[in-house]
LUMRO-719845 format. One line per 2 residues: for each residue x negated, y negated, z negated of C-alpha. Coordinates in Angstrom, 2 decimals. Each point is the difference from the previous one (the first is absolute). Layout:
<rs>
X Y Z  ...
</rs>
This chain:
<rs>
-60.68 -118.85 -89.61  -2.10 -2.63 0.72
-3.77 0.38 1.17  -1.58 -0.93 -3.28
2.24 2.17 -1.83  -1.05 3.03 2.25
-3.58 -0.67 -0.31  0.52 0.05 -4.04
1.84 3.61 0.48  -2.94 1.19 2.18
-2.52 -0.86 -2.77  2.08 1.55 -2.46
0.32 3.06 2.13  -3.94 -0.03 0.40
-0.21 -0.14 -3.86  2.28 2.70 -0.53
-1.96 2.14 2.43  -3.18 -0.61 -1.79
1.53 0.65 -3.42  1.07 3.56 1.20
-2.97 0.89 1.61  -1.96 -1.03 -2.92
2.22 2.12 -2.32  1.44 -2.67 -2.05
2.92 1.07 -2.22  3.65 -0.84 1.03
0.27 -2.76 -2.80  -3.06 -1.73 1.63
1.61 0.37 3.44  2.87 -1.74 -1.30
-1.67 -2.49 -2.23  -2.70 -1.21 2.44
2.48 -1.19 3.03  2.36 -1.67 -2.61
-3.30 -2.25 -1.21  -0.79 -0.87 3.47
3.40 -0.98 1.20  -0.08 -3.54 -1.92
-3.48 -0.69 1.04  0.84 0.69 3.83
3.02 -2.43 -0.77  -2.26 -2.48 -1.56
-2.15 0.19 3.02  2.74 -0.33 2.50
1.58 -3.04 -1.94  -3.49 -1.81 0.01
-0.69 0.87 3.74  -3.00 2.19 -1.05
-0.96 3.05 1.91  -1.73 2.80 -1.86
-3.08 -0.20 2.46  -0.40 -3.75 -1.61
0.66 0.64 -3.55  -2.73 -0.88 -2.43
-0.47 0.58 -3.66  1.58 -3.39 -0.91
3.29 1.09 1.70  0.14 2.96 -2.06
-0.62 -1.66 -3.23  2.49 -2.65 0.56
2.60 2.69 0.85  -0.61 1.71 -3.42
0.36 -3.24 -1.58  3.32 -0.50 1.32
1.32 3.37 -0.70  -1.42 -0.23 -3.50
1.95 -3.56 -0.74  3.21 1.63 1.51
-0.19 3.16 -2.14  -1.06 -1.83 -3.21
3.50 -1.83 0.31  1.70 3.47 -0.08
-2.27 1.23 -2.61  -1.93 -2.16 -2.37
-1.99 2.90 -1.53  -2.46 0.75 2.89
-3.46 0.61 -0.41  -2.41 -2.51 1.26
-0.39 -0.70 3.69  -3.44 1.82 0.00
1.75 3.09 -1.34  3.15 -0.27 1.90
-1.33 -0.60 3.39  -1.22 3.78 0.51
3.67 0.75 0.60  -0.60 -1.63 3.29
-3.42 0.05 0.94  -0.82 3.81 0.49
3.02 0.46 2.68  -0.99 -3.70 1.71
-3.85 0.94 -0.06  0.84 3.35 1.62
2.12 -1.42 2.75  -2.58 -2.90 0.75
-2.77 2.67 0.23  2.38 1.78 2.41
0.18 -2.89 2.32  -2.94 -1.69 -0.36
-2.58 2.99 -0.34  -1.57 -1.82 -3.23
1.36 -1.76 -2.94  -0.59 -2.18 -1.79
-1.97 -2.09 2.43  -1.68 -3.28 -0.80
2.05 -3.03 0.30  -1.07 -2.74 2.58
-2.54 -2.47 -1.41  1.85 -2.74 -1.83
-2.43 -2.66 0.76  -2.95 -0.40 2.32
-2.73 0.55 -2.55  1.33 3.43 -0.76
0.32 0.72 3.84  -3.80 -1.16 0.27
-0.75 2.56 -3.00  1.68 2.91 1.68
-1.82 -0.61 3.20  -3.51 0.06 -1.61
0.90 3.19 -1.83  1.37 1.64 3.46
-3.21 -1.25 1.34  -1.84 1.54 -2.84
1.75 3.53 0.24  -0.54 0.10 3.59
-3.80 -0.53 -0.50  -0.01 2.78 -2.57
1.70 2.46 2.01  -1.37 -0.51 3.48
-3.69 -0.99 -1.00  -0.50 1.71 -3.21
2.04 2.90 0.32  1.34 0.14 -3.68
2.60 2.20 -1.31  3.62 -1.47 0.36
0.36 0.26 -3.69  -3.51 -1.97 -0.67
1.51 -2.51 2.73  3.29 -0.65 -1.91
-1.64 -0.43 -3.21  -2.63 -2.29 1.12
2.79 -2.22 2.13  2.14 0.02 -3.10
-2.70 -1.26 -2.36  -0.92 -2.45 2.91
3.44 -1.50 0.27  0.30 -0.14 -3.87
-3.12 -2.04 -0.04  1.30 -2.43 2.75
3.13 -0.51 -1.75  -1.51 -0.73 -3.39
-1.74 -2.82 1.67  3.49 -1.34 1.55
-0.22 -3.26 1.89  -3.76 -0.22 -0.56
-0.55 3.04 2.30  0.81 -2.22 3.11
-2.62 0.16 2.65  -1.80 -2.98 -1.38
0.30 1.04 -3.55  -1.44 3.59 0.88
-2.93 -1.78 1.93  -1.14 -1.28 -3.50
0.86 2.61 -2.18  -1.83 -0.15 -3.29
-1.51 2.47 -2.45  2.19 -1.66 -2.85
3.28 1.41 2.02  -1.57 3.44 0.34
-0.77 0.07 -3.69  3.33 -1.12 -0.87
1.81 2.50 2.32  -2.22 2.85 -1.48
0.64 -1.03 -3.72  3.85 -0.04 0.87
0.26 3.08 1.83  -2.37 2.38 -2.33
1.66 -0.44 -3.25  0.26 3.30 -1.75
-1.87 1.89 2.84  -2.54 2.79 -0.43
-3.33 -0.58 1.13  0.34 2.25 2.94
3.23 -1.84 0.94  -1.67 -3.19 -0.02
-2.79 0.86 2.17  2.61 1.26 2.28
1.39 -3.41 -0.15  -3.23 -1.70 0.59
-0.90 2.31 2.95  3.20 -0.89 1.84
-0.37 -3.70 -0.52  -3.52 0.27 1.27
0.91 1.82 3.05  2.86 -2.61 0.97
-2.49 -2.89 -0.89  -2.37 1.31 2.53
2.68 0.23 2.51  0.94 -3.59 -0.69
-3.61 -1.08 0.75  -0.36 2.23 2.86
3.10 -1.60 1.94  -1.16 -3.55 -1.27
2.95 -0.66 -2.19  -2.76 -0.85 -3.03
-3.14 -2.15 0.58  -2.24 2.27 -2.09
-0.01 3.60 -0.91  1.24 0.26 -3.66
0.03 3.82 -0.09  -3.36 0.02 -1.87
1.86 -2.19 -2.61  2.21 2.81 -1.13
-1.54 2.10 -2.72  1.71 2.94 -1.55
-1.07 2.20 -2.74  -2.57 2.38 0.73
1.23 3.68 0.33  -2.86 2.56 -0.21
0.31 3.18 1.97  1.18 3.05 -1.97
0.29 -2.48 -3.29  3.04 1.89 -1.44
0.92 3.32 -0.75  2.92 1.14 2.08
2.79 1.68 -2.08  0.48 3.81 0.34
2.52 2.30 -1.51  -1.15 3.03 -1.88
0.31 3.42 1.49  2.18 1.11 -2.68
2.34 -3.19 0.58  0.12 0.80 3.79
1.19 3.48 -0.74  2.38 -0.98 -2.62
1.86 -2.48 2.29  -0.03 2.54 2.94
1.49 2.71 -2.36  2.81 -2.10 -1.14
0.85 -1.52 3.25  0.01 3.48 1.67
2.91 0.80 -2.26  2.16 -2.62 1.44
1.89 1.59 2.74  2.07 -2.92 0.86
-0.94 -1.46 3.47  -1.78 -2.81 -1.70
-2.02 2.34 -1.85  -0.68 2.24 2.99
-1.22 -3.00 1.82  -2.04 -1.53 -2.77
-1.62 3.62 -0.60  -0.99 -0.05 3.63
-1.51 -3.74 -0.28  -1.88 0.86 -3.50
-1.32 3.40 1.45  -1.44 -1.94 3.20
-1.65 -2.78 -2.37  -1.62 2.34 -2.40
-1.10 2.59 2.46  -1.40 -2.46 2.71
-0.36 -3.14 -1.72  1.80 -1.69 2.76
0.71 -3.72 -0.26  3.49 -1.17 -0.53
0.37 -1.29 3.57  -1.44 3.23 1.49
2.91 1.83 -1.84  2.88 -2.02 1.18
-1.30 -0.31 3.50  0.00 3.86 0.28
1.81 1.35 2.85  1.56 3.28 0.90
-2.29 0.59 2.95  -3.00 -0.66 -2.28
0.56 3.53 -1.75  -0.94 2.86 2.22
1.48 3.18 -1.84  -1.43 2.26 2.63
-3.49 -1.13 -0.65  0.50 -0.99 -3.66
-1.40 -3.28 0.78  0.88 -3.48 -1.31
-0.75 -2.87 2.07  -0.49 -3.38 -2.22
0.04 -3.31 1.55  -2.31 -2.08 -2.27
1.44 -3.45 0.12  -2.80 -1.85 -1.65
-2.56 1.13 2.46  2.15 0.36 3.03
-1.41 3.66 0.50  1.85 3.51 -0.47
-1.33 3.26 -1.05  0.95 3.66 -0.18
0.46 1.74 -3.31  0.82 3.54 -0.69
3.61 0.32 -1.34  -0.34 1.79 -3.24
2.67 2.37 -1.36  1.30 -1.99 -2.92
0.42 -3.76 1.77  1.18 1.94 3.33
2.91 1.98 -1.92  0.93 -3.27 -1.74
0.32 -1.97 3.16  2.19 2.81 1.81
2.10 0.43 -2.93  0.85 -3.68 0.00
0.44 -0.18 3.96  2.30 3.12 -0.20
2.07 -0.78 -3.02  -0.27 -3.55 -1.00
-0.86 -2.28 3.21  3.09 -1.83 1.34
0.80 0.66 3.73  -1.60 -3.11 1.58
-1.41 -1.21 3.51  -3.11 -1.33 -1.90
-3.06 2.33 0.32  -1.56 -1.00 -3.35
-0.05 2.88 -2.45  1.22 -1.86 -2.84
3.02 -1.91 -0.01  2.44 -2.04 -2.36
2.28 2.54 -1.52  2.84 -2.47 -0.16
1.39 -1.58 3.10  -1.09 -1.64 2.14
-2.51 3.22 0.46  -3.08 -1.65 1.41
-3.59 -0.15 -0.84  -1.68 -1.81 -2.66
-1.08 -3.46 1.26  -3.61 0.35 -1.72
-1.74 1.93 -2.49  1.15 -2.08 -2.93
2.90 1.80 -0.70  -2.29 3.09 -1.40
-0.80 -2.13 -3.05  3.53 0.30 -0.88
-0.05 3.73 0.62  -3.17 0.64 -1.79
0.97 -1.96 -3.04  3.42 1.77 -0.27
-1.80 3.22 -0.05  -2.60 -0.93 -2.23
2.64 -1.19 -2.56  1.89 3.10 0.42
-2.87 2.33 -0.69  -1.01 -1.95 -2.97
-3.34 -1.38 1.24  -1.06 -3.25 -0.70
-3.54 -0.93 1.88  -2.35 -2.61 -0.75
0.45 -2.57 2.57  1.79 0.33 3.19
2.47 2.58 0.56  0.44 -0.19 3.93
-0.83 2.58 2.61  -3.44 -1.27 0.10
-0.63 1.67 -3.41  0.72 3.25 1.43
-2.59 -0.74 2.70  -2.55 -0.87 -2.46
0.82 3.33 -1.85  -0.47 2.16 2.89
-3.43 -1.81 0.64  -0.82 0.87 -3.61
0.94 3.71 0.41  -2.32 0.37 3.48
-2.85 -1.85 -1.90  0.26 2.30 -2.87
0.36 3.02 2.03  -3.42 -0.92 1.87
1.40 -0.99 3.40  -2.39 -1.97 1.92
0.91 -3.57 0.52  0.15 0.13 3.82
2.63 2.69 -0.40  1.76 -2.02 -2.70
-0.08 -2.93 2.33  1.53 1.71 2.99
2.74 1.56 -2.23  0.91 -3.73 -1.29
-0.52 -1.63 3.54  -2.89 -2.08 -0.70
-2.30 -1.21 2.92  -3.06 -0.73 -2.17
-1.98 1.73 -2.55  0.31 -3.33 -1.79
3.60 0.04 -0.49  -0.32 3.72 -1.61
-2.73 -1.03 -2.16  2.03 -2.03 -2.10
1.87 2.91 -1.17  -3.12 1.32 -1.81
1.06 -2.22 -2.71  3.04 1.82 -0.72
-1.74 3.01 -1.58  -0.79 -1.94 -3.13
-0.05 3.30 -2.28  -2.73 1.33 2.51
-1.94 -3.39 -0.33  0.09 0.25 -3.90
-1.38 3.33 0.13  -3.14 -1.46 1.21
-0.03 -3.23 -1.82  -2.75 -0.63 -2.33
0.25 -1.03 -3.79  -0.87 -3.60 -0.99
-3.30 -0.19 -2.41  1.09 -0.41 -3.57
0.98 -3.73 -0.86  1.10 -0.90 3.37
3.65 -0.63 0.67  1.46 -0.02 3.62
</rs>
């Protein structure tokens, strides 16, 4: 057997070992290697190594496979649907070899490379000098590249030097269509910050940050959405009856959300060592503030988590408490998955809340229950993981029924 073929077989064996370790079914263990082999053959015919493959090569391979398959079967679905027969297996193999996939393709021209260099420099400044959170940096770098890309050839070194307010207005008008006021404000904040960086580094002749004006967002201007106490109770009762692995996991998550008012990211980042069963303590890592706190492990959420860990949590090397129920048994990537869980459980309980249905509605509901129980704001802030009294004060607006009880009637003849 030639050296390239031996290398291909080693990659197939590595893929198989990964599939077995992650608990994939025998069907997938047969399917994925069968889908990867044609791609390895394509790479060998074209003199490509796995380390140098870019997304364009994968796309070219898929188009060729699709054309050949169409000759045998003219009733195939469109390419965008059919390609998923191969992409799962190919992407997994490339992640095993490269560590991350997909990776950005090399710049197609000089101006694209220039844009990427600016954004990389900007990200370094955000990290090393401003110490921003990785998620914040990623968002601002994404919007910076989007802005430069929208300018196209005009964003060369000379064009940036004489960037105009008209170009800024055109970009914001195009990218803010359909966005809410808060989202528009977020876009303008990102653009202003990037413009300050461009001026600081001498890439623009003037500081244009002050010309970017977004909608005014007043502090505490909106009333957060909170579930009613009876709605939370109903959801917990219905979910408790679901004794499937999914039901045990979801009930444990909902118990934590409703008891402690945790943020979604705090739930998915909870680790086994964060639960001290001997001392009945729960350690919460507050992702938003970067701090951590210890809370008493109450009976109901404690028993719910223990039941899930003993009866439903898949065996795994990962230390996160909550894992996917289906293979691969991994932690959730971020807290957004809890939106799906809470929405499904609300529907199952026949609860239709006004406004948002995500995990934060449970957090607001817990704040309301503590307020109505007469708990001091300082204690509520400690439970919710706030670092300032101002952050907790916004939750006063949630007790709307209590505010109505002290409201004054309008004099006769006056309308609100």
